[in-house]
PDB file of N, CA, C and O in Angstrom:
ATOM      1  N   SER A   1       0.844  -1.174   0.000  1.00  0.00           N
ATOM      2  CA  SER A   1       0.000   0.000   0.000  1.00  0.00           C
ATOM      3  C   SER A   1       0.889   1.237   0.000  1.00  0.00           C
ATOM      4  O   SER A   1       1.880   1.258   0.730  1.00  0.00           O
ATOM      5  N   PRO A   2       0.582   2.267  -0.782  1.00  0.00           N
ATOM      6  CA  PRO A   2       1.440   3.428  -0.920  1.00  0.00           C
ATOM      7  C   PRO A   2       1.430   4.337   0.301  1.00  0.00           C
ATOM      8  O   PRO A   2       2.359   5.129   0.459  1.00  0.00           O
ATOM      9  N   SER A   3       0.442   4.265   1.163  1.00  0.00           N
ATOM     10  CA  SER A   3       0.387   5.167   2.314  1.00  0.00           C
ATOM     11  C   SER A   3       1.363   4.772   3.411  1.00  0.00           C
ATOM     12  O   SER A   3       1.766   5.629   4.198  1.00  0.00           O
ATOM     13  N   LEU A   4       1.756   3.516   3.493  1.00  0.00           N
ATOM     14  CA  LEU A   4       2.663   3.078   4.544  1.00  0.00           C
ATOM     15  C   LEU A   4       4.047   3.714   4.429  1.00  0.00           C
ATOM     16  O   LEU A   4       4.558   4.157   5.457  1.00  0.00           O
ATOM     17  N   PRO A   5       4.682   3.796   3.290  1.00  0.00           N
ATOM     18  CA  PRO A   5       5.986   4.466   3.231  1.00  0.00           C
ATOM     19  C   PRO A   5       5.884   5.956   3.561  1.00  0.00           C
ATOM     20  O   PRO A   5       6.796   6.517   4.169  1.00  0.00           O
ATOM     21  N   LEU A   6       4.799   6.591   3.171  1.00  0.00           N
ATOM     22  CA  LEU A   6       4.621   8.004   3.500  1.00  0.00           C
ATOM     23  C   LEU A   6       4.485   8.193   5.008  1.00  0.00           C
ATOM     24  O   LEU A   6       5.040   9.132   5.580  1.00  0.00           O
ATOM     25  N   PHE A   7       3.752   7.303   5.636  1.00  0.00           N
ATOM     26  CA  PHE A   7       3.580   7.384   7.085  1.00  0.00           C
ATOM     27  C   PHE A   7       4.918   7.188   7.795  1.00  0.00           C
ATOM     28  O   PHE A   7       5.207   7.876   8.773  1.00  0.00           O
ATOM     29  N   GLY A   8       5.729   6.259   7.311  1.00  0.00           N
ATOM     30  CA  GLY A   8       7.040   6.006   7.909  1.00  0.00           C
ATOM     31  C   GLY A   8       7.962   7.203   7.763  1.00  0.00           C
ATOM     32  O   GLY A   8       8.683   7.544   8.701  1.00  0.00           O
ATOM     33  N   ALA A   9       7.952   7.846   6.606  1.00  0.00           N
ATOM     34  CA  ALA A   9       8.792   9.022   6.396  1.00  0.00           C
ATOM     35  C   ALA A   9       8.319  10.171   7.269  1.00  0.00           C
ATOM     36  O   ALA A   9       9.135  10.908   7.823  1.00  0.00           O
ATOM     37  N   SER A  10       7.019  10.328   7.394  1.00  0.00           N
ATOM     38  CA  SER A  10       6.457  11.392   8.232  1.00  0.00           C
ATOM     39  C   SER A  10       6.815  11.154   9.695  1.00  0.00           C
ATOM     40  O   SER A  10       7.153  12.093  10.415  1.00  0.00           O
ATOM     41  N   PHE A  11       6.740   9.909  10.131  1.00  0.00           N
ATOM     42  CA  PHE A  11       7.047   9.575  11.518  1.00  0.00           C
ATOM     43  C   PHE A  11       8.527   9.823  11.825  1.00  0.00           C
ATOM     44  O   PHE A  11       8.856  10.362  12.881  1.00  0.00           O
ATOM     45  N   SER A  12       9.414   9.436  10.914  1.00  0.00           N
ATOM     46  CA  SER A  12      10.847   9.636  11.175  1.00  0.00           C
ATOM     47  C   SER A  12      11.183  11.125  11.166  1.00  0.00           C
ATOM     48  O   SER A  12      12.072  11.560  11.898  1.00  0.00           O
ATOM     49  N   CYS A  13      10.487  11.905  10.353  1.00  0.00           N
ATOM     50  CA  CYS A  13      10.703  13.355  10.340  1.00  0.00           C
ATOM     51  C   CYS A  13      10.274  13.961  11.678  1.00  0.00           C
ATOM     52  O   CYS A  13      11.006  14.765  12.255  1.00  0.00           O
ATOM     53  N   CYS A  14       9.099  13.583  12.173  1.00  0.00           N
ATOM     54  CA  CYS A  14       8.614  14.083  13.463  1.00  0.00           C
ATOM     55  C   CYS A  14       9.500  13.614  14.602  1.00  0.00           C
ATOM     56  O   CYS A  14       9.764  14.366  15.539  1.00  0.00           O
ATOM     57  N   ASN A  15       9.957  12.381  14.524  1.00  0.00           N
ATOM     58  CA  ASN A  15      10.820  11.821  15.549  1.00  0.00           C
ATOM     59  C   ASN A  15      12.139  12.589  15.602  1.00  0.00           C
ATOM     60  O   ASN A  15      12.652  12.863  16.687  1.00  0.00           O
ATOM     61  N   ALA A  16      12.690  12.937  14.441  1.00  0.00           N
ATOM     62  CA  ALA A  16      13.932  13.695  14.404  1.00  0.00           C
ATOM     63  C   ALA A  16      13.732  15.084  15.000  1.00  0.00           C
ATOM     64  O   ALA A  16      14.600  15.582  15.717  1.00  0.00           O
ATOM     65  N   GLN A  17      12.584  15.717  14.706  1.00  0.00           N
ATOM     66  CA  GLN A  17      12.312  17.049  15.242  1.00  0.00           C
ATOM     67  C   GLN A  17      12.147  16.998  16.760  1.00  0.00           C
ATOM     68  O   GLN A  17      12.626  17.887  17.464  1.00  0.00           O
ATOM     69  N   VAL A  18      11.477  15.973  17.267  1.00  0.00           N
ATOM     70  CA  VAL A  18      11.316  15.824  18.713  1.00  0.00           C
ATOM     71  C   VAL A  18      12.671  15.629  19.374  1.00  0.00           C
ATOM     72  O   VAL A  18      12.927  16.181  20.444  1.00  0.00           O
ATOM     73  N   THR A  19      13.528  14.857  18.752  1.00  0.00           N
ATOM     74  CA  THR A  19      14.867  14.622  19.290  1.00  0.00           C
ATOM     75  C   THR A  19      15.670  15.924  19.328  1.00  0.00           C
ATOM     76  O   THR A  19      16.372  16.192  20.303  1.00  0.00           O
ATOM     77  N   ILE A  20      15.570  16.721  18.285  1.00  0.00           N
ATOM     78  CA  ILE A  20      16.266  18.013  18.249  1.00  0.00           C
ATOM     79  C   ILE A  20      15.719  18.942  19.328  1.00  0.00           C
ATOM     80  O   ILE A  20      16.483  19.615  20.021  1.00  0.00           O
ATOM     81  N   ASP A  21      14.388  18.976  19.469  1.00  0.00           N
ATOM     82  CA  ASP A  21      13.768  19.832  20.494  1.00  0.00           C
ATOM     83  C   ASP A  21      14.195  19.415  21.902  1.00  0.00           C
ATOM     84  O   ASP A  21      14.460  20.264  22.752  1.00  0.00           O
ATOM     85  N   ILE A  22      14.258  18.109  22.142  1.00  0.00           N
ATOM     86  CA  ILE A  22      14.682  17.620  23.454  1.00  0.00           C
ATOM     87  C   ILE A  22      16.132  18.026  23.718  1.00  0.00           C
ATOM     88  O   ILE A  22      16.467  18.452  24.824  1.00  0.00           O
ATOM     89  N   GLY A  23      16.988  17.896  22.709  1.00  0.00           N
ATOM     90  CA  GLY A  23      18.391  18.295  22.863  1.00  0.00           C
ATOM     91  C   GLY A  23      18.519  19.778  23.176  1.00  0.00           C
ATOM     92  O   GLY A  23      19.311  20.167  24.035  1.00  0.00           O
ATOM     93  N   ASP A  24      17.732  20.619  22.473  1.00  0.00           N
ATOM     94  CA  ASP A  24      17.749  22.063  22.748  1.00  0.00           C
ATOM     95  C   ASP A  24      17.294  22.363  24.168  1.00  0.00           C
ATOM     96  O   ASP A  24      17.885  23.194  24.856  1.00  0.00           O
ATOM     97  N   GLU A  25      16.247  21.684  24.597  1.00  0.00           N
ATOM     98  CA  GLU A  25      15.727  21.911  25.950  1.00  0.00           C
ATOM     99  C   GLU A  25      16.744  21.501  27.010  1.00  0.00           C
ATOM    100  O   GLU A  25      16.911  22.197  28.011  1.00  0.00           O
ATOM    101  N   VAL A  26      17.415  20.389  26.799  1.00  0.00           N
ATOM    102  CA  VAL A  26      18.433  19.927  27.749  1.00  0.00           C
ATOM    103  C   VAL A  26      19.584  20.932  27.826  1.00  0.00           C
ATOM    104  O   VAL A  26      20.073  21.230  28.916  1.00  0.00           O
ATOM    105  N   ARG A  27      20.019  21.455  26.677  1.00  0.00           N
ATOM    106  CA  ARG A  27      21.092  22.450  26.687  1.00  0.00           C
ATOM    107  C   ARG A  27      20.663  23.723  27.426  1.00  0.00           C
ATOM    108  O   ARG A  27      21.435  24.284  28.203  1.00  0.00           O
ATOM    109  N   ASN A  28      19.434  24.171  27.181  1.00  0.00           N
ATOM    110  CA  ASN A  28      18.941  25.364  27.877  1.00  0.00           C
ATOM    111  C   ASN A  28      18.860  25.150  29.386  1.00  0.00           C
ATOM    112  O   ASN A  28      19.228  26.029  30.166  1.00  0.00           O
ATOM    113  N   GLN A  29      18.378  23.981  29.790  1.00  0.00           N
ATOM    114  CA  GLN A  29      18.272  23.710  31.225  1.00  0.00           C
ATOM    115  C   GLN A  29      19.645  23.576  31.868  1.00  0.00           C
ATOM    116  O   GLN A  29      19.832  24.007  33.006  1.00  0.00           O
ATOM    117  N   ASN A  30      20.599  22.995  31.172  1.00  0.00           N
ATOM    118  CA  ASN A  30      21.963  22.911  31.709  1.00  0.00           C
ATOM    119  C   ASN A  30      22.557  24.295  31.888  1.00  0.00           C
ATOM    120  O   ASN A  30      23.234  24.556  32.883  1.00  0.00           O
ATOM    121  N   LYS A  31      22.309  25.192  30.927  1.00  0.00           N
ATOM    122  CA  LYS A  31      22.804  26.568  31.035  1.00  0.00           C
ATOM    123  C   LYS A  31      22.168  27.260  32.236  1.00  0.00           C
ATOM    124  O   LYS A  31      22.851  27.957  32.988  1.00  0.00           O
ATOM    125  N   ASP A  32      20.848  27.068  32.419  1.00  0.00           N
ATOM    126  CA  ASP A  32      20.160  27.668  33.571  1.00  0.00           C
ATOM    127  C   ASP A  32      20.702  27.124  34.883  1.00  0.00           C
ATOM    128  O   ASP A  32      20.887  27.879  35.838  1.00  0.00           O
ATOM    129  N   LEU A  33      20.958  25.830  34.939  1.00  0.00           N
ATOM    130  CA  LEU A  33      21.504  25.232  36.161  1.00  0.00           C
ATOM    131  C   LEU A  33      22.904  25.758  36.461  1.00  0.00           C
ATOM    132  O   LEU A  33      23.240  25.989  37.623  1.00  0.00           O
ATOM    133  N   ASP A  34      23.721  25.950  35.429  1.00  0.00           N
ATOM    134  CA  ASP A  34      25.059  26.518  35.640  1.00  0.00           C
ATOM    135  C   ASP A  34      24.967  27.935  36.191  1.00  0.00           C
ATOM    136  O   ASP A  34      25.736  28.307  37.077  1.00  0.00           O
ATOM    137  N   GLU A  35      24.028  28.728  35.671  1.00  0.00           N
ATOM    138  CA  GLU A  35      23.850  30.091  36.178  1.00  0.00           C
ATOM    139  C   GLU A  35      23.380  30.079  37.631  1.00  0.00           C
ATOM    140  O   GLU A  35      23.842  30.879  38.446  1.00  0.00           O
ATOM    141  N   MET A  36      22.460  29.167  37.951  1.00  0.00           N
ATOM    142  CA  MET A  36      21.982  29.060  39.335  1.00  0.00           C
ATOM    143  C   MET A  36      23.110  28.640  40.265  1.00  0.00           C
ATOM    144  O   MET A  36      23.201  29.128  41.392  1.00  0.00           O
ATOM    145  N   ASP A  37      23.962  27.745  39.805  1.00  0.00           N
ATOM    146  CA  ASP A  37      25.085  27.287  40.618  1.00  0.00           C
ATOM    147  C   ASP A  37      26.012  28.454  40.944  1.00  0.00           C
ATOM    148  O   ASP A  37      26.476  28.592  42.076  1.00  0.00           O
ATOM    149  N   THR A  38      26.276  29.286  39.947  1.00  0.00           N
ATOM    150  CA  THR A  38      27.122  30.462  40.159  1.00  0.00           C
ATOM    151  C   THR A  38      26.467  31.419  41.153  1.00  0.00           C
ATOM    152  O   THR A  38      27.134  31.951  42.040  1.00  0.00           O
ATOM    153  N   ASP A  39      25.163  31.634  41.002  1.00  0.00           N
ATOM    154  CA  ASP A  39      24.447  32.523  41.923  1.00  0.00           C
ATOM    155  C   ASP A  39      24.468  31.984  43.348  1.00  0.00           C
ATOM    156  O   ASP A  39      24.668  32.743  44.296  1.00  0.00           O
ATOM    157  N   PHE A  40      24.262  30.675  43.504  1.00  0.00           N
ATOM    158  CA  PHE A  40      24.282  30.083  44.842  1.00  0.00           C
ATOM    159  C   PHE A  40      25.667  30.167  45.460  1.00  0.00           C
ATOM    160  O   PHE A  40      25.799  30.391  46.663  1.00  0.00           O
ATOM    161  N   ASP A  41      26.704  29.987  44.641  1.00  0.00           N
ATOM    162  CA  ASP A  41      28.068  30.098  45.164  1.00  0.00           C
ATOM    163  C   ASP A  41      28.347  31.502  45.675  1.00  0.00           C
ATOM    164  O   ASP A  41      28.931  31.669  46.745  1.00  0.00           O
ATOM    165  N   SER A  42      27.935  32.511  44.920  1.00  0.00           N
ATOM    166  CA  SER A  42      28.195  33.891  45.357  1.00  0.00           C
ATOM    167  C   SER A  42      27.372  34.229  46.594  1.00  0.00           C
ATOM    168  O   SER A  42      27.851  34.934  47.482  1.00  0.00           O
ATOM    169  N   THR A  43      26.137  33.733  46.660  1.00  0.00           N
ATOM    170  CA  THR A  43      25.310  33.974  47.843  1.00  0.00           C
ATOM    171  C   THR A  43      25.904  33.272  49.054  1.00  0.00           C
ATOM    172  O   THR A  43      25.917  33.829  50.152  1.00  0.00           O
ATOM    173  N   GLY A  44      26.395  32.052  48.862  1.00  0.00           N
ATOM    174  CA  GLY A  44      27.026  31.327  49.959  1.00  0.00           C
ATOM    175  C   GLY A  44      28.258  32.054  50.481  1.00  0.00           C
ATOM    176  O   GLY A  44      28.511  32.073  51.685  1.00  0.00           O
ATOM    177  N   GLY A  45      29.022  32.650  49.572  1.00  0.00           N
ATOM    178  CA  GLY A  45      30.188  33.426  49.987  1.00  0.00           C
ATOM    179  C   GLY A  45      29.796  34.637  50.804  1.00  0.00           C
ATOM    180  O   GLY A  45      30.438  34.948  51.807  1.00  0.00           O
ATOM    181  N   LEU A  46      28.734  35.332  50.378  1.00  0.00           N
ATOM    182  CA  LEU A  46      28.264  36.500  51.126  1.00  0.00           C
ATOM    183  C   LEU A  46      27.766  36.106  52.517  1.00  0.00           C
ATOM    184  O   LEU A  46      28.061  36.776  53.506  1.00  0.00           O
ATOM    185  N   LEU A  47      27.009  35.013  52.576  1.00  0.00           N
ATOM    186  CA  LEU A  47      26.506  34.567  53.874  1.00  0.00           C
ATOM    187  C   LEU A  47      27.647  34.106  54.777  1.00  0.00           C
ATOM    188  O   LEU A  47      27.626  34.353  55.983  1.00  0.00           O
ATOM    189  N   GLY A  48      28.636  33.443  54.199  1.00  0.00           N
ATOM    190  CA  GLY A  48      29.787  33.007  54.989  1.00  0.00           C
ATOM    191  C   GLY A  48      30.547  34.190  55.578  1.00  0.00           C
ATOM    192  O   GLY A  48      30.957  34.158  56.738  1.00  0.00           O
ATOM    193  N   ASN A  49      30.732  35.246  54.765  1.00  0.00           N
ATOM    194  CA  ASN A  49      31.411  36.445  55.259  1.00  0.00           C
ATOM    195  C   ASN A  49      30.606  37.114  56.367  1.00  0.00           C
ATOM    196  O   ASN A  49      31.171  37.576  57.358  1.00  0.00           O
ATOM    197  N   SER A  50      29.299  37.166  56.199  1.00  0.00           N
ATOM    198  CA  SER A  50      28.441  37.779  57.226  1.00  0.00           C
ATOM    199  C   SER A  50      28.512  36.991  58.532  1.00  0.00           C
ATOM    200  O   SER A  50      28.579  37.574  59.613  1.00  0.00           O
ATOM    201  N   MET A  51      28.497  35.673  58.425  1.00  0.00           N
ATOM    202  CA  MET A  51      28.561  34.852  59.633  1.00  0.00           C
ATOM    203  C   MET A  51      29.916  35.028  60.329  1.00  0.00           C
ATOM    204  O   MET A  51      29.976  35.073  61.558  1.00  0.00           O
ATOM    205  N   ARG A  52      30.991  35.128  59.562  1.00  0.00           N
ATOM    206  CA  ARG A  52      32.303  35.350  60.173  1.00  0.00           C
ATOM    207  C   ARG A  52      32.347  36.686  60.912  1.00  0.00           C
ATOM    208  O   ARG A  52      32.906  36.780  62.004  1.00  0.00           O
ATOM    209  N   ARG A  53      31.762  37.706  60.314  1.00  0.00           N
ATOM    210  CA  ARG A  53      31.729  39.016  60.972  1.00  0.00           C
ATOM    211  C   ARG A  53      30.906  38.972  62.247  1.00  0.00           C
ATOM    212  O   ARG A  53      31.298  39.554  63.258  1.00  0.00           O
ATOM    213  N   LEU A  54      29.752  38.278  62.210  1.00  0.00           N
ATOM    214  CA  LEU A  54      28.927  38.175  63.414  1.00  0.00           C
ATOM    215  C   LEU A  54      29.647  37.393  64.512  1.00  0.00           C
ATOM    216  O   LEU A  54      29.554  37.747  65.687  1.00  0.00           O
ATOM    217  N   LYS A  55      30.361  36.336  64.138  1.00  0.00           N
ATOM    218  CA  LYS A  55      31.103  35.568  65.139  1.00  0.00           C
ATOM    219  C   LYS A  55      32.204  36.414  65.772  1.00  0.00           C
ATOM    220  O   LYS A  55      32.401  36.388  66.987  1.00  0.00           O
ATOM    221  N   SER A  56      32.914  37.159  64.940  1.00  0.00           N
ATOM    222  CA  SER A  56      33.987  37.993  65.495  1.00  0.00           C
ATOM    223  C   SER A  56      33.403  39.110  66.355  1.00  0.00           C
ATOM    224  O   SER A  56      34.017  39.516  67.342  1.00  0.00           O
ATOM    225  N   LEU A  57      32.233  39.605  65.991  1.00  0.00           N
ATOM    226  CA  LEU A  57      31.578  40.632  66.784  1.00  0.00           C
ATOM    227  C   LEU A  57      31.140  40.073  68.136  1.00  0.00           C
ATOM    228  O   LEU A  57      31.292  40.731  69.166  1.00  0.00           O
ATOM    229  N   SER A  58      30.596  38.861  68.127  1.00  0.00           N
ATOM    230  CA  SER A  58      30.132  38.273  69.379  1.00  0.00           C
ATOM    231  C   SER A  58      31.302  37.857  70.279  1.00  0.00           C
ATOM    232  O   SER A  58      31.172  37.886  71.503  1.00  0.00           O
ATOM    233  N   LYS A  59      32.428  37.474  69.701  1.00  0.00           N
ATOM    234  CA  LYS A  59      33.579  37.070  70.498  1.00  0.00           C
ATOM    235  C   LYS A  59      34.372  38.268  71.021  1.00  0.00           C
ATOM    236  O   LYS A  59      35.140  38.139  71.974  1.00  0.00           O
ATOM    237  N   GLY A  60      34.188  39.417  70.403  1.00  0.00           N
ATOM    238  CA  GLY A  60      34.971  40.588  70.756  1.00  0.00           C
ATOM    239  C   GLY A  60      34.512  41.277  72.024  1.00  0.00           C
ATOM    240  O   GLY A  60      35.161  42.224  72.467  1.00  0.00           O
ATOM    241  N   GLY A  61      33.432  40.843  72.619  1.00  0.00           N
ATOM    242  CA  GLY A  61      32.951  41.464  73.841  1.00  0.00           C
ATOM    243  C   GLY A  61      32.211  42.770  73.591  1.00  0.00           C
ATOM    244  O   GLY A  61      32.093  43.599  74.493  1.00  0.00           O
ATOM    245  N   HIS A  62      31.726  42.953  72.405  1.00  0.00           N
ATOM    246  CA  HIS A  62      30.977  44.161  72.074  1.00  0.00           C
ATOM    247  C   HIS A  62      29.498  43.923  72.347  1.00  0.00           C
ATOM    248  O   HIS A  62      28.683  43.882  71.426  1.00  0.00           O
ATOM    249  N   ASN A  63      29.164  43.769  73.618  1.00  0.00           N
ATOM    250  CA  ASN A  63      27.786  43.445  73.976  1.00  0.00           C
ATOM    251  C   ASN A  63      26.831  44.569  73.611  1.00  0.00           C
ATOM    252  O   ASN A  63      25.709  44.310  73.177  1.00  0.00           O
ATOM    253  N   ARG A  64      27.254  45.796  73.780  1.00  0.00           N
ATOM    254  CA  ARG A  64      26.379  46.921  73.468  1.00  0.00           C
ATOM    255  C   ARG A  64      26.055  46.954  71.972  1.00  0.00           C
ATOM    256  O   ARG A  64      24.909  47.183  71.585  1.00  0.00           O
ATOM    257  N   VAL A  65      27.065  46.724  71.141  1.00  0.00           N
ATOM    258  CA  VAL A  65      26.852  46.711  69.693  1.00  0.00           C
ATOM    259  C   VAL A  65      25.929  45.562  69.307  1.00  0.00           C
ATOM    260  O   VAL A  65      25.075  45.716  68.435  1.00  0.00           O
ATOM    261  N   MET A  66      26.099  44.415  69.952  1.00  0.00           N
ATOM    262  CA  MET A  66      25.243  43.264  69.671  1.00  0.00           C
ATOM    263  C   MET A  66      23.800  43.566  70.057  1.00  0.00           C
ATOM    264  O   MET A  66      22.878  43.197  69.330  1.00  0.00           O
ATOM    265  N   CYS A  67      23.592  44.223  71.175  1.00  0.00           N
ATOM    266  CA  CYS A  67      22.231  44.594  71.584  1.00  0.00           C
ATOM    267  C   CYS A  67      21.614  45.556  70.580  1.00  0.00           C
ATOM    268  O   CYS A  67      20.446  45.410  70.219  1.00  0.00           O
ATOM    269  N   TYR A  68      22.385  46.534  70.127  1.00  0.00           N
ATOM    270  CA  TYR A  68      21.875  47.465  69.120  1.00  0.00           C
ATOM    271  C   TYR A  68      21.508  46.729  67.832  1.00  0.00           C
ATOM    272  O   TYR A  68      20.498  47.033  67.198  1.00  0.00           O
ATOM    273  N   LEU A  69      22.325  45.776  67.462  1.00  0.00           N
ATOM    274  CA  LEU A  69      22.057  45.000  66.253  1.00  0.00           C
ATOM    275  C   LEU A  69      20.758  44.213  66.391  1.00  0.00           C
ATOM    276  O   LEU A  69      19.941  44.199  65.471  1.00  0.00           O
ATOM    277  N   ILE A  70      20.566  43.566  67.525  1.00  0.00           N
ATOM    278  CA  ILE A  70      19.354  42.780  67.749  1.00  0.00           C
ATOM    279  C   ILE A  70      18.126  43.685  67.760  1.00  0.00           C
ATOM    280  O   ILE A  70      17.104  43.349  67.162  1.00  0.00           O
ATOM    281  N   VAL A  71      18.217  44.825  68.433  1.00  0.00           N
ATOM    282  CA  VAL A  71      17.086  45.763  68.473  1.00  0.00           C
ATOM    283  C   VAL A  71      16.776  46.279  67.068  1.00  0.00           C
ATOM    284  O   VAL A  71      15.609  46.398  66.696  1.00  0.00           O
ATOM    285  N   PHE A  72      17.801  46.583  66.296  1.00  0.00           N
ATOM    286  CA  PHE A  72      17.592  47.066  64.934  1.00  0.00           C
ATOM    287  C   PHE A  72      16.901  46.013  64.077  1.00  0.00           C
ATOM    288  O   PHE A  72      15.963  46.329  63.344  1.00  0.00           O
ATOM    289  N   VAL A  73      17.349  44.780  64.160  1.00  0.00           N
ATOM    290  CA  VAL A  73      16.749  43.700  63.375  1.00  0.00           C
ATOM    291  C   VAL A  73      15.291  43.504  63.774  1.00  0.00           C
ATOM    292  O   VAL A  73      14.431  43.333  62.910  1.00  0.00           O
ATOM    293  N   MET A  74      15.006  43.528  65.069  1.00  0.00           N
ATOM    294  CA  MET A  74      13.619  43.382  65.518  1.00  0.00           C
ATOM    295  C   MET A  74      12.769  44.541  65.011  1.00  0.00           C
ATOM    296  O   MET A  74      11.630  44.337  64.588  1.00  0.00           O
ATOM    297  N   PHE A  75      13.316  45.759  65.051  1.00  0.00           N
ATOM    298  CA  PHE A  75      12.596  46.924  64.556  1.00  0.00           C
ATOM    299  C   PHE A  75      12.265  46.776  63.070  1.00  0.00           C
ATOM    300  O   PHE A  75      11.152  47.081  62.642  1.00  0.00           O
ATOM    301  N   VAL A  76      13.232  46.308  62.293  1.00  0.00           N
ATOM    302  CA  VAL A  76      12.999  46.133  60.858  1.00  0.00           C
ATOM    303  C   VAL A  76      11.926  45.090  60.608  1.00  0.00           C
ATOM    304  O   VAL A  76      11.067  45.286  59.749  1.00  0.00           O
ATOM    305  N   PHE A  77      11.959  43.975  61.348  1.00  0.00           N
ATOM    306  CA  PHE A  77      10.941  42.949  61.162  1.00  0.00           C
ATOM    307  C   PHE A  77       9.552  43.469  61.544  1.00  0.00           C
ATOM    308  O   PHE A  77       8.582  43.217  60.828  1.00  0.00           O
ATOM    309  N   PHE A  78       9.449  44.181  62.649  1.00  0.00           N
ATOM    310  CA  PHE A  78       8.158  44.732  63.038  1.00  0.00           C
ATOM    311  C   PHE A  78       7.668  45.771  62.027  1.00  0.00           C
ATOM    312  O   PHE A  78       6.477  45.835  61.723  1.00  0.00           O
ATOM    313  N   LEU A  79       8.581  46.572  61.517  1.00  0.00           N
ATOM    314  CA  LEU A  79       8.207  47.565  60.518  1.00  0.00           C
ATOM    315  C   LEU A  79       7.703  46.876  59.246  1.00  0.00           C
ATOM    316  O   LEU A  79       6.701  47.294  58.666  1.00  0.00           O
ATOM    317  N   MET A  80       8.390  45.838  58.823  1.00  0.00           N
ATOM    318  CA  MET A  80       7.946  45.090  57.640  1.00  0.00           C
ATOM    319  C   MET A  80       6.594  44.442  57.891  1.00  0.00           C
ATOM    320  O   MET A  80       5.728  44.456  57.015  1.00  0.00           O
ATOM    321  N   TYR A  81       6.403  43.875  59.075  1.00  0.00           N
ATOM    322  CA  TYR A  81       5.128  43.247  59.421  1.00  0.00           C
ATOM    323  C   TYR A  81       4.012  44.285  59.380  1.00  0.00           C
ATOM    324  O   TYR A  81       2.938  44.026  58.836  1.00  0.00           O
ATOM    325  N   TYR A  82       4.262  45.440  59.945  1.00  0.00           N
ATOM    326  CA  TYR A  82       3.247  46.499  59.972  1.00  0.00           C
ATOM    327  C   TYR A  82       2.909  46.984  58.550  1.00  0.00           C
ATOM    328  O   TYR A  82       1.748  47.243  58.233  1.00  0.00           O
ATOM    329  N   MET A  83       3.928  47.099  57.716  1.00  0.00           N
ATOM    330  CA  MET A  83       3.703  47.575  56.338  1.00  0.00           C
ATOM    331  C   MET A  83       2.980  46.548  55.494  1.00  0.00           C
ATOM    332  O   MET A  83       2.207  46.921  54.611  1.00  0.00           O
ATOM    333  N   MET A  84       3.205  45.265  55.735  1.00  0.00           N
ATOM    334  CA  MET A  84       2.564  44.217  54.947  1.00  0.00           C
ATOM    335  C   MET A  84       1.143  43.926  55.410  1.00  0.00           C
ATOM    336  O   MET A  84       0.364  43.316  54.679  1.00  0.00           O
ATOM    337  N   ARG A  85       0.811  44.350  56.590  1.00  0.00           N
ATOM    338  CA  ARG A  85      -0.501  44.075  57.159  1.00  0.00           C
ATOM    339  C   ARG A  85      -1.489  44.969  56.549  1.00  0.00           C
ATOM    340  O   ARG A  85      -2.671  44.905  56.888  1.00  0.00           O
TER     341      ARG A  85
END
């Protein structure tokens, strides 16, 4: 029957296009994951530096500065809560 070879050619054409689309999608997702990895690394570095500064501040005996920091953070959270309400 003449329709069977046409169907086979059509199927292989669609199959090739699906394979190409899947390859493109995988490349795009890999690129996005690499960008996210870089962003997480830089954020981790910033958080690590902040934690080191807080540890040195707490070990330095600067109790007054630590109290001011805690009061400031609480004030900011309450202000944000009030503004979002």
